[in-house]
BAROVO-663970 format. One record per residue (C-alpha): z, x, y; residue in three letters; residue number from 1. Coordinates in Angstrom, 3 decimals, m for minus. Last residue first. Layout:
<<Z, X, Y>, "ALA", NUM>
...
This chain:
<<m5.430, m15.078, m33.919>, "UNK", 432>
<<m8.774, m15.270, m32.187>, "UNK", 431>
<<m8.610, m19.080, m32.090>, "UNK", 430>
<<m5.126, m18.922, m30.748>, "UNK", 429>
<<m6.396, m16.594, m27.979>, "UNK", 428>
<<m9.199, m18.979, m27.041>, "UNK", 427>
<<m6.652, m21.767, m26.706>, "UNK", 426>
<<m4.484, m19.550, m24.551>, "UNK", 425>
<<m7.451, m18.591, m22.319>, "UNK", 424>
<<m8.454, m22.224, m21.892>, "UNK", 423>
<<m5.089, m23.294, m20.499>, "UNK", 422>
<<m2.494, m25.069, m22.609>, "UNK", 421>
<<m2.260, m28.804, m22.038>, "UNK", 420>
<<0.162, m30.041, m19.305>, "UNK", 419>
<<3.893, m30.522, m19.531>, "UNK", 418>
<<4.797, m26.893, m19.206>, "UNK", 417>
<<2.656, m26.464, m16.099>, "UNK", 416>
<<m0.638, m24.572, m15.982>, "UNK", 415>
<<m2.695, m24.093, m12.834>, "UNK", 414>
<<m1.404, m20.531, m12.052>, "UNK", 413>
<<m1.921, m19.353, m15.657>, "UNK", 412>
<<1.193, m18.784, m17.701>, "UNK", 411>
<<2.834, m15.574, m18.868>, "UNK", 410>
<<6.096, m16.213, m17.038>, "UNK", 409>
<<4.476, m16.634, m13.697>, "UNK", 408>
<<5.772, m13.234, m12.526>, "UNK", 407>
<<4.284, m11.720, m15.677>, "UNK", 406>
<<0.777, m12.975, m14.813>, "UNK", 405>
<<1.252, m11.865, m11.240>, "UNK", 404>
<<2.042, m8.349, m12.385>, "UNK", 403>
<<m0.863, m8.357, m14.746>, "UNK", 402>
<<m3.329, m9.547, m12.090>, "UNK", 401>
<<m2.338, m6.568, m9.858>, "UNK", 400>
<<m1.921, m4.122, m12.741>, "UNK", 399>
<<m5.719, m3.730, m13.095>, "UNK", 398>
<<m5.772, m2.382, m9.477>, "UNK", 397>
<<m3.133, 0.083, m10.350>, "UNK", 396>
<<m5.174, 1.409, m13.246>, "UNK", 395>
<<m8.174, 1.711, m11.009>, "UNK", 394>
<<m6.209, 3.566, m8.331>, "UNK", 393>
<<m4.658, 5.892, m10.987>, "UNK", 392>
<<m8.142, 7.142, m12.087>, "UNK", 391>
<<m7.775, 10.462, m10.242>, "UNK", 390>
<<m4.795, 11.497, m12.391>, "UNK", 389>
<<m1.820, 9.454, m13.694>, "UNK", 388>
<<0.841, 12.106, m13.010>, "UNK", 387>
<<1.284, 11.947, m9.296>, "UNK", 386>
<<2.165, 15.285, m7.692>, "UNK", 385>
<<5.809, 15.716, m6.506>, "UNK", 384>
<<7.874, 15.803, m3.324>, "UNK", 383>
<<11.582, 15.111, m3.845>, "UNK", 382>
<<13.600, 13.516, m1.079>, "UNK", 381>
<<17.397, 13.829, m0.760>, "UNK", 380>
<<17.478, 17.152, 1.107>, "UNK", 379>
<<14.832, 15.798, 3.501>, "UNK", 378>
<<17.010, 12.818, 4.334>, "UNK", 377>
<<19.894, 15.126, 5.389>, "UNK", 376>
<<17.925, 17.879, 7.041>, "UNK", 375>
<<15.873, 15.860, 9.526>, "UNK", 374>
<<12.190, 16.652, 8.824>, "UNK", 373>
<<10.016, 19.452, 10.405>, "UNK", 372>
<<11.295, 22.335, 8.351>, "UNK", 371>
<<11.656, 20.411, 5.114>, "UNK", 370>
<<8.089, 19.095, 5.440>, "UNK", 369>
<<6.801, 22.637, 6.061>, "UNK", 368>
<<8.406, 23.834, 2.854>, "UNK", 367>
<<7.032, 20.855, 0.957>, "UNK", 366>
<<3.560, 21.528, 2.221>, "UNK", 365>
<<3.834, 25.144, 1.044>, "UNK", 364>
<<5.130, 24.086, m2.360>, "UNK", 363>
<<2.334, 21.488, m2.664>, "UNK", 362>
<<m0.332, 23.922, m1.716>, "UNK", 361>
<<m2.241, 25.170, m4.858>, "UNK", 360>
<<m1.862, 22.297, m7.415>, "UNK", 359>
<<m1.509, 19.836, m4.593>, "UNK", 358>
<<m4.948, 20.508, m3.082>, "UNK", 357>
<<m6.819, 19.372, m6.173>, "UNK", 356>
<<m4.469, 16.461, m6.861>, "UNK", 355>
<<m4.556, 15.328, m3.212>, "UNK", 354>
<<m8.355, 15.542, m3.165>, "UNK", 353>
<<m8.792, 13.255, m6.159>, "UNK", 352>
<<m6.115, 10.855, m5.110>, "UNK", 351>
<<m2.378, 11.374, m5.609>, "UNK", 350>
<<0.684, 12.872, m3.985>, "UNK", 349>
<<4.140, 11.378, m4.719>, "UNK", 348>
<<6.976, 11.335, m2.172>, "UNK", 347>
<<10.303, 10.654, m3.826>, "UNK", 346>
<<13.713, 9.278, m3.096>, "UNK", 345>
<<12.452, 7.797, 0.089>, "UNK", 344>
<<14.061, 8.194, 3.566>, "UNK", 343>
<<11.582, 5.695, 5.157>, "UNK", 342>
<<11.022, 6.797, 8.669>, "UNK", 341>
<<12.414, 10.440, 8.637>, "UNK", 340>
<<10.922, 11.267, 5.244>, "UNK", 339>
<<7.518, 9.679, 6.142>, "UNK", 338>
<<7.487, 11.654, 9.434>, "UNK", 337>
<<8.378, 14.830, 7.514>, "UNK", 336>
<<5.426, 14.180, 5.214>, "UNK", 335>
<<3.082, 14.162, 8.229>, "UNK", 334>
<<4.558, 17.472, 9.477>, "UNK", 333>
<<4.085, 18.934, 6.046>, "UNK", 332>
<<0.451, 17.622, 5.903>, "UNK", 331>
<<m0.281, 19.327, 9.305>, "UNK", 330>
<<1.292, 22.550, 7.929>, "UNK", 329>
<<m0.741, 22.408, 4.735>, "UNK", 328>
<<m3.891, 21.822, 6.842>, "UNK", 327>
<<m3.247, 25.091, 8.711>, "UNK", 326>
<<m2.890, 26.907, 5.394>, "UNK", 325>
<<m6.182, 25.353, 4.139>, "UNK", 324>
<<m8.047, 26.422, 7.287>, "UNK", 323>
<<m6.702, 29.926, 7.084>, "UNK", 322>
<<m7.579, 30.229, 3.418>, "UNK", 321>
<<m11.128, 29.023, 3.964>, "UNK", 320>
<<m11.616, 31.544, 6.770>, "UNK", 319>
<<m10.049, 34.262, 4.820>, "UNK", 318>
<<m12.437, 33.864, 1.836>, "UNK", 317>
<<m10.456, 35.722, m0.789>, "UNK", 316>
<<m11.464, 39.234, m1.901>, "UNK", 315>
<<m12.707, 39.410, m5.526>, "UNK", 314>
<<m10.958, 41.926, m7.862>, "UNK", 313>
<<m8.446, 39.414, m9.139>, "UNK", 312>
<<m11.297, 37.182, m10.328>, "UNK", 311>
<<m10.150, 33.522, m10.108>, "UNK", 310>
<<m10.753, 33.491, m6.405>, "UNK", 309>
<<m8.146, 31.688, m4.270>, "UNK", 308>
<<m9.672, 30.835, m0.909>, "UNK", 307>
<<m13.212, 30.702, m2.296>, "UNK", 306>
<<m12.117, 28.730, m5.321>, "UNK", 305>
<<m10.327, 26.230, m3.056>, "UNK", 304>
<<m13.479, 25.839, m0.884>, "UNK", 303>
<<m15.708, 25.432, m3.980>, "UNK", 302>
<<m13.452, 22.739, m5.378>, "UNK", 301>
<<m13.611, 20.980, m1.957>, "UNK", 300>
<<m17.356, 21.193, m2.085>, "UNK", 299>
<<m17.606, 19.654, m5.531>, "UNK", 298>
<<m15.327, 16.756, m4.546>, "UNK", 297>
<<m17.122, 16.257, m1.244>, "UNK", 296>
<<m20.638, 16.023, m2.701>, "UNK", 295>
<<m22.831, 19.078, m2.770>, "UNK", 294>
<<m26.097, 19.263, m0.842>, "UNK", 293>
<<m25.531, 22.852, 0.356>, "UNK", 292>
<<m22.318, 24.380, m1.039>, "UNK", 291>
<<m19.699, 24.738, 1.739>, "UNK", 290>
<<m20.334, 27.786, 3.905>, "UNK", 289>
<<m17.448, 28.681, 6.170>, "UNK", 288>
<<m17.915, 29.766, 9.786>, "UNK", 287>
<<m14.930, 28.012, 11.423>, "UNK", 286>
<<m16.994, 24.870, 12.009>, "UNK", 285>
<<m17.823, 24.726, 8.291>, "UNK", 284>
<<m14.132, 25.024, 7.283>, "UNK", 283>
<<m13.275, 22.320, 9.819>, "UNK", 282>
<<m15.938, 20.055, 8.355>, "UNK", 281>
<<m14.639, 20.589, 4.887>, "UNK", 280>
<<m11.151, 19.614, 5.972>, "UNK", 279>
<<m12.427, 16.611, 7.919>, "UNK", 278>
<<m14.175, 15.152, 4.874>, "UNK", 277>
<<m11.249, 16.023, 2.606>, "UNK", 276>
<<m8.767, 14.233, 4.838>, "UNK", 275>
<<m6.155, 16.596, 6.348>, "UNK", 274>
<<m7.226, 17.293, 9.923>, "UNK", 273>
<<m9.002, 14.134, 11.233>, "UNK", 272>
<<m6.910, 12.125, 8.701>, "UNK", 271>
<<m3.682, 13.163, 10.576>, "UNK", 270>
<<m5.149, 11.467, 13.677>, "UNK", 269>
<<m5.667, 13.448, 16.894>, "UNK", 268>
<<m8.393, 11.307, 18.467>, "UNK", 267>
<<m9.470, 7.685, 17.904>, "UNK", 266>
<<m12.838, 6.463, 16.641>, "UNK", 265>
<<m11.703, 5.713, 12.988>, "UNK", 264>
<<m13.718, 8.792, 11.918>, "UNK", 263>
<<m11.132, 10.845, 13.780>, "UNK", 262>
<<m11.976, 12.918, 16.882>, "UNK", 261>
<<m9.983, 16.165, 16.968>, "UNK", 260>
<<m6.945, 16.279, 19.177>, "UNK", 259>
<<m6.154, 14.527, 22.479>, "UNK", 258>
<<m2.505, 14.344, 21.316>, "UNK", 257>
<<m2.066, 16.023, 17.937>, "UNK", 256>
<<m0.417, 14.448, 14.968>, "UNK", 255>
<<m1.304, 10.828, 15.728>, "UNK", 254>
<<m0.722, 8.592, 12.666>, "UNK", 253>
<<m4.022, 7.360, 11.497>, "UNK", 252>
<<m3.750, 8.693, 7.979>, "UNK", 251>
<<m0.480, 6.810, 7.571>, "UNK", 250>
<<m2.255, 3.495, 7.626>, "UNK", 249>
<<0.602, 2.229, 5.412>, "UNK", 248>
<<0.205, m0.175, 2.462>, "UNK", 247>
<<3.418, m1.926, 1.477>, "UNK", 246>
<<4.532, m1.826, m2.095>, "UNK", 245>
<<4.175, m4.516, m4.700>, "UNK", 244>
<<7.454, m5.422, m6.401>, "UNK", 243>
<<8.847, m4.086, m9.683>, "UNK", 242>
<<9.664, m0.598, m8.279>, "UNK", 241>
<<11.475, m2.018, m5.199>, "UNK", 240>
<<11.322, m0.109, m1.912>, "UNK", 239>
<<7.659, 1.157, m2.236>, "UNK", 238>
<<5.797, 2.600, 0.748>, "UNK", 237>
<<2.090, 3.138, 0.264>, "UNK", 236>
<<m0.057, 5.812, 1.786>, "UNK", 235>
<<m3.509, 6.598, 3.071>, "UNK", 234>
<<m5.707, 9.665, 3.906>, "UNK", 233>
<<m9.458, 9.953, 4.126>, "UNK", 232>
<<m12.126, 11.650, 2.055>, "UNK", 231>
<<m9.568, 11.485, m0.663>, "UNK", 230>
<<m5.844, 11.897, m0.398>, "UNK", 229>
<<m3.549, 8.992, m1.409>, "UNK", 228>
<<0.140, 9.118, m0.568>, "UNK", 227>
<<2.888, 7.399, m2.606>, "UNK", 226>
<<6.107, 6.824, m0.680>, "UNK", 225>
<<9.102, 6.176, m2.947>, "UNK", 224>
<<12.142, 3.976, m3.548>, "UNK", 223>
<<14.310, 3.104, m6.522>, "UNK", 222>
<<12.877, 5.935, m8.657>, "UNK", 221>
<<12.861, 5.550, m12.503>, "UNK", 220>
<<9.142, 5.669, m12.794>, "UNK", 219>
<<7.549, 7.214, m9.714>, "UNK", 218>
<<5.731, 10.009, m11.507>, "UNK", 217>
<<3.673, 7.642, m13.531>, "UNK", 216>
<<3.853, 4.281, m15.403>, "UNK", 215>
<<5.231, 1.582, m13.197>, "UNK", 214>
<<5.782, 3.446, m9.946>, "UNK", 213>
<<2.595, 5.564, m10.310>, "UNK", 212>
<<0.440, 2.512, m11.015>, "UNK", 211>
<<1.813, 0.362, m8.195>, "UNK", 210>
<<1.503, 3.185, m5.693>, "UNK", 209>
<<m2.111, 3.791, m6.582>, "UNK", 208>
<<m2.727, 0.029, m6.116>, "UNK", 207>
<<m1.171, 0.335, m2.618>, "UNK", 206>
<<m3.207, 3.380, m1.754>, "UNK", 205>
<<m6.309, 1.482, m2.663>, "UNK", 204>
<<m5.561, m1.467, m0.287>, "UNK", 203>
<<m5.736, m4.846, m1.924>, "UNK", 202>
<<m7.965, m7.382, m3.674>, "UNK", 201>
<<m6.701, m9.518, m6.481>, "UNK", 200>
<<m9.323, m11.832, m7.836>, "UNK", 199>
<<m8.438, m14.790, m10.006>, "UNK", 198>
<<m10.697, m16.182, m12.799>, "UNK", 197>
<<m10.598, m19.956, m12.406>, "UNK", 196>
<<m13.900, m20.065, m10.567>, "UNK", 195>
<<m15.646, m19.052, m13.813>, "UNK", 194>
<<m17.483, m15.732, m13.797>, "UNK", 193>
<<m21.052, m14.747, m12.885>, "UNK", 192>
<<m20.227, m12.392, m9.992>, "UNK", 191>
<<m22.164, m12.960, m6.776>, "UNK", 190>
<<m20.567, m15.969, m5.107>, "UNK", 189>
<<m17.049, m15.127, m6.180>, "UNK", 188>
<<m17.623, m11.541, m5.078>, "UNK", 187>
<<m18.745, m12.597, m1.628>, "UNK", 186>
<<m15.749, m14.867, m1.166>, "UNK", 185>
<<m13.381, m12.101, m2.204>, "UNK", 184>
<<m14.987, m9.563, 0.016>, "UNK", 183>
<<m14.869, m11.552, 3.234>, "UNK", 182>
<<m15.659, m8.525, 5.426>, "UNK", 181>
<<m13.746, m8.637, 8.731>, "UNK", 180>
<<m15.435, m5.486, 10.089>, "UNK", 179>
<<m16.399, m2.998, 7.398>, "UNK", 178>
<<m17.866, 0.142, 8.933>, "UNK", 177>
<<m16.275, 2.587, 6.569>, "UNK", 176>
<<m13.553, 3.962, 8.910>, "UNK", 175>
<<m12.735, 0.509, 10.280>, "UNK", 174>
<<m12.216, m1.178, 6.919>, "UNK", 173>
<<m10.926, m4.632, 7.706>, "UNK", 172>
<<m11.236, m6.377, 4.320>, "UNK", 171>
<<m10.818, m10.185, 3.923>, "UNK", 170>
<<m9.155, m11.503, 0.761>, "UNK", 169>
<<m9.549, m15.238, 0.269>, "UNK", 168>
<<m11.062, m17.573, 2.896>, "UNK", 167>
<<m7.781, m19.355, 3.451>, "UNK", 166>
<<m6.010, m16.039, 4.179>, "UNK", 165>
<<m5.179, m12.696, 2.627>, "UNK", 164>
<<m5.824, m9.795, 5.030>, "UNK", 163>
<<m6.653, m6.427, 3.578>, "UNK", 162>
<<m6.488, m3.236, 5.699>, "UNK", 161>
<<m8.775, m0.358, 4.801>, "UNK", 160>
<<m10.155, 1.418, 1.740>, "UNK", 159>
<<m10.422, m0.879, m1.287>, "UNK", 158>
<<m8.643, m1.359, m4.656>, "UNK", 157>
<<m9.859, m4.334, m6.639>, "UNK", 156>
<<m8.015, m6.201, m9.334>, "UNK", 155>
<<m9.876, m8.718, m11.582>, "UNK", 154>
<<m8.010, m11.411, m13.416>, "UNK", 153>
<<m6.314, m12.544, m16.554>, "UNK", 152>
<<m9.498, m12.440, m18.676>, "UNK", 151>
<<m8.916, m14.281, m21.955>, "UNK", 150>
<<m11.382, m17.120, m21.076>, "UNK", 149>
<<m14.033, m14.536, m20.365>, "UNK", 148>
<<m14.022, m13.641, m24.051>, "UNK", 147>
<<m14.129, m9.821, m24.427>, "UNK", 146>
<<m17.179, m8.225, m26.101>, "UNK", 145>
<<m16.043, m4.762, m25.061>, "UNK", 144>
<<m19.495, m3.665, m23.830>, "UNK", 143>
<<m20.392, m7.099, m22.430>, "UNK", 142>
<<m17.277, m7.373, m20.405>, "UNK", 141>
<<m17.720, m3.794, m19.188>, "UNK", 140>
<<m21.400, m4.406, m18.114>, "UNK", 139>
<<m20.771, m7.806, m16.402>, "UNK", 138>
<<m18.134, m6.217, m14.213>, "UNK", 137>
<<m20.414, m3.255, m13.449>, "UNK", 136>
<<m23.387, m5.421, m12.468>, "UNK", 135>
<<m21.529, m7.650, m10.056>, "UNK", 134>
<<m19.425, m4.818, m8.733>, "UNK", 133>
<<m22.490, m2.644, m7.951>, "UNK", 132>
<<m24.225, m5.640, m6.304>, "UNK", 131>
<<m21.106, m6.198, m4.079>, "UNK", 130>
<<m21.116, m2.602, m3.062>, "UNK", 129>
<<m24.797, m2.691, m2.179>, "UNK", 128>
<<m24.412, m5.976, m0.161>, "UNK", 127>
<<m21.515, m4.432, 1.699>, "UNK", 126>
<<m23.293, m1.208, 2.643>, "UNK", 125>
<<m20.622, 1.343, 2.079>, "UNK", 124>
<<m22.842, 4.391, 1.926>, "UNK", 123>
<<m24.826, 3.070, 4.895>, "UNK", 122>
<<m21.660, 2.795, 6.923>, "UNK", 121>
<<m20.796, 6.409, 6.052>, "UNK", 120>
<<m23.979, 7.672, 7.706>, "UNK", 119>
<<m26.422, 9.611, 5.678>, "UNK", 118>
<<m25.762, 11.615, 2.522>, "UNK", 117>
<<m23.033, 11.042, m0.012>, "UNK", 116>
<<m24.720, 8.080, m1.854>, "UNK", 115>
<<m22.221, 5.972, m3.742>, "UNK", 114>
<<m22.279, 6.536, m7.472>, "UNK", 113>
<<m21.627, 3.554, m9.816>, "UNK", 112>
<<m19.168, 4.067, m12.651>, "UNK", 111>
<<m18.625, 2.169, m15.878>, "UNK", 110>
<<m15.689, 1.641, m18.184>, "UNK", 109>
<<m14.818, m0.124, m21.446>, "UNK", 108>
<<m11.769, m0.771, m23.588>, "UNK", 107>
<<m9.186, 1.257, m21.787>, "UNK", 106>
<<m5.768, 0.665, m23.354>, "UNK", 105>
<<m3.493, m0.716, m20.697>, "UNK", 104>
<<m1.285, m2.367, m23.360>, "UNK", 103>
<<m2.409, m5.715, m21.980>, "UNK", 102>
<<m6.047, m4.810, m22.661>, "UNK", 101>
<<m8.066, m2.893, m20.159>, "UNK", 100>
<<m11.499, m3.037, m18.616>, "UNK", 99>
<<m12.530, m0.366, m16.131>, "UNK", 98>
<<m14.735, m0.247, m12.987>, "UNK", 97>
<<m15.153, 2.948, m10.884>, "UNK", 96>
<<m17.114, 2.769, m7.625>, "UNK", 95>
<<m18.202, 6.247, m6.496>, "UNK", 94>
<<m17.928, 8.892, m3.779>, "UNK", 93>
<<m15.342, 7.524, m1.354>, "UNK", 92>
<<m13.708, 5.028, m3.674>, "UNK", 91>
<<m14.026, 1.348, m4.440>, "UNK", 90>
<<m11.624, 1.348, m7.380>, "UNK", 89>
<<m11.922, m1.653, m9.741>, "UNK", 88>
<<m9.483, m2.716, m12.452>, "UNK", 87>
<<m10.434, m5.406, m14.953>, "UNK", 86>
<<m7.672, m7.173, m16.978>, "UNK", 85>
<<m7.377, m8.432, m20.469>, "UNK", 84>
<<m4.980, m10.791, m22.285>, "UNK", 83>
<<m3.479, m11.453, m25.676>, "UNK", 82>
<<m5.168, m8.318, m26.993>, "UNK", 81>
<<m2.083, m6.073, m26.763>, "UNK", 80>
<<0.338, m8.627, m28.192>, "UNK", 79>
<<3.649, m7.758, m26.322>, "UNK", 78>
<<6.286, m6.489, m28.692>, "UNK", 77>
<<8.990, m7.843, m31.063>, "UNK", 76>
<<11.153, m6.130, m33.602>, "UNK", 75>
<<12.650, m8.003, m36.550>, "UNK", 74>
<<16.193, m7.052, m37.406>, "UNK", 73>
<<16.964, m5.901, m40.933>, "UNK", 72>
<<19.564, m7.823, m42.937>, "UNK", 71>
<<23.175, m7.118, m42.185>, "UNK", 70>
<<25.752, m4.299, m42.795>, "UNK", 69>
<<24.801, m2.418, m39.655>, "UNK", 68>
<<21.216, m3.344, m38.851>, "UNK", 67>
<<18.048, m1.740, m40.222>, "UNK", 66>
<<14.920, m1.917, m38.043>, "UNK", 65>
<<11.901, m4.147, m38.335>, "UNK", 64>
<<8.132, m4.294, m37.896>, "UNK", 63>
<<6.185, m5.191, m34.835>, "UNK", 62>
<<6.256, m9.000, m34.605>, "UNK", 61>
<<4.034, m10.502, m31.938>, "UNK", 60>
<<4.255, m11.694, m28.376>, "UNK", 59>
<<1.650, m13.410, m26.229>, "UNK", 58>
<<0.324, m15.404, m29.119>, "UNK", 57>
<<1.275, m18.780, m27.656>, "UNK", 56>
<<3.562, m19.606, m30.670>, "UNK", 55>
<<5.158, m16.208, m30.394>, "UNK", 54>
<<5.816, m16.679, m26.709>, "UNK", 53>
<<7.387, m20.086, m27.215>, "UNK", 52>
<<9.600, m18.942, m30.107>, "UNK", 51>
<<10.616, m15.860, m27.987>, "UNK", 50>
<<11.675, m18.062, m25.087>, "UNK", 49>
<<13.720, m20.382, m27.240>, "UNK", 48>
<<15.430, m17.560, m29.163>, "UNK", 47>
<<16.167, m15.673, m25.930>, "UNK", 46>
<<17.692, m18.759, m24.322>, "UNK", 45>
<<19.943, m19.320, m27.429>, "UNK", 44>
<<21.025, m15.715, m27.448>, "UNK", 43>
<<22.070, m16.050, m23.832>, "UNK", 42>
<<20.089, m14.188, m21.190>, "UNK", 41>
<<21.187, m11.162, m19.240>, "UNK", 40>
<<17.824, m9.474, m19.843>, "UNK", 39>
<<18.967, m6.356, m21.632>, "UNK", 38>
<<22.066, m7.933, m23.115>, "UNK", 37>
<<19.964, m10.745, m24.719>, "UNK", 36>
<<16.862, m8.661, m25.617>, "UNK", 35>
<<19.037, m6.493, m27.967>, "UNK", 34>
<<19.635, m9.242, m30.482>, "UNK", 33>
<<16.131, m10.616, m30.319>, "UNK", 32>
<<14.836, m7.253, m31.348>, "UNK", 31>
<<12.921, m4.749, m29.259>, "UNK", 30>
<<9.493, m3.134, m29.088>, "UNK", 29>
<<9.684, m2.715, m26.206>, "UNK", 28>
<<10.853, m1.024, m23.108>, "UNK", 27>
<<8.288, m1.677, m20.323>, "UNK", 26>
<<6.321, m4.594, m21.837>, "UNK", 25>
<<9.169, m6.031, m23.921>, "UNK", 24>
<<11.504, m6.105, m20.945>, "UNK", 23>
<<8.823, m7.512, m18.718>, "UNK", 22>
<<7.995, m10.314, m21.064>, "UNK", 21>
<<11.610, m11.218, m21.708>, "UNK", 20>
<<12.547, m11.397, m17.994>, "UNK", 19>
<<9.315, m13.320, m17.145>, "UNK", 18>
<<9.957, m15.897, m19.816>, "UNK", 17>
<<13.501, m16.398, m18.463>, "UNK", 16>
<<12.199, m16.697, m14.910>, "UNK", 15>
<<9.634, m19.297, m16.041>, "UNK", 14>
<<12.343, m21.360, m17.796>, "UNK", 13>
<<14.540, m21.144, m14.745>, "UNK", 12>
<<11.712, m22.332, m12.461>, "UNK", 11>
<<10.924, m25.176, m14.839>, "UNK", 10>
<<14.541, m26.212, m14.753>, "UNK", 9>
<<14.125, m26.478, m10.916>, "UNK", 8>
<<15.647, m24.137, m8.494>, "UNK", 7>
<<17.837, m25.534, m5.811>, "UNK", 6>
<<20.825, m23.433, m6.793>, "UNK", 5>
<<22.484, m26.371, m8.517>, "UNK", 4>
<<19.532, m26.746, m10.943>, "UNK", 3>
<<16.895, m29.329, m10.111>, "UNK", 2>
<<15.259, m31.894, m12.460>, "UNK", 1>
């Protein structure tokens, strides 16, 4: 049966379920009475949807509140253990894997270090990365004793461009030596999970943007650009807080013609000046002495400490300070390009290197951005640090299957209202 707009009755039911689930997730607990005005649904539609969600175990009662002159109103909320998600961050120095319930409570985590010596392509050996994911996913599921049937999906944040085609997600990671890597197919072969468990693989800056817009410094903004600083530099442009953003290869914007050679193979990229790997290399070339054998995170911490010593009586390392100040200007120019191109309400800085640098240099970077950008859009853009910390990419990756789950009205992709409930719903009823 089709509605006049061309949507089927099933589509309308799914949209109603999505509206209620999202409202309860972001603003709950709420009563049936307040759900109507908040979602734009009639009281009858709210009652029908809530009855379905209660029966399926996706929603539960969460106490009551007094009403004016009537009996108390029952509050409703999303049932935290009605589904679980795994988030994965394939980062520069480690792979982080975390298991969450629907309330984003971390239930288990594991990390696998990536060797920091030798060529970058060896660090990101595809077989090694897949083996780390196979072992790590099994470890967190075992540690939390979560039924596989209740797993909504696995989200993976990766460096590079992700193409979604017939062969699943394929990663083009030029800076890490990944040329058309069919990561989803490789994971499906290696990881011991049912074929029905979905994988959501996307750019790490994009998953960072999802997390910050839903739960971090981007909440309440209509548009934002979220930038990720690690060994390299990436960004994500968001024009609708509830929809996935668009990954931007911002780090490979040319900021200096015939400039430094970038790890992508080109010259003059922003990443060749502002990425942590390039920043430490420039310090070394200028005569600085990063700690021998230290990984990038430790070395960057040492550079910042040298430029800004904690002891007032210690003279700063002028070489480190000069390199950092030059980097701040490059970043300001890069931010100005983002302001002029996208005119966002906010620019948010995340990633382990971005959070370290931001605490010292964000004001300087913002000043340079204002000088290089057009005055009007610059006056309407606020530049802030992200608030979710260095694990935001993992959280955002876990949100990928959750966002799809909500968009489907809390149903699995294969399930239609007229067919039997999927295995995860049966397993959930057994747990309840």
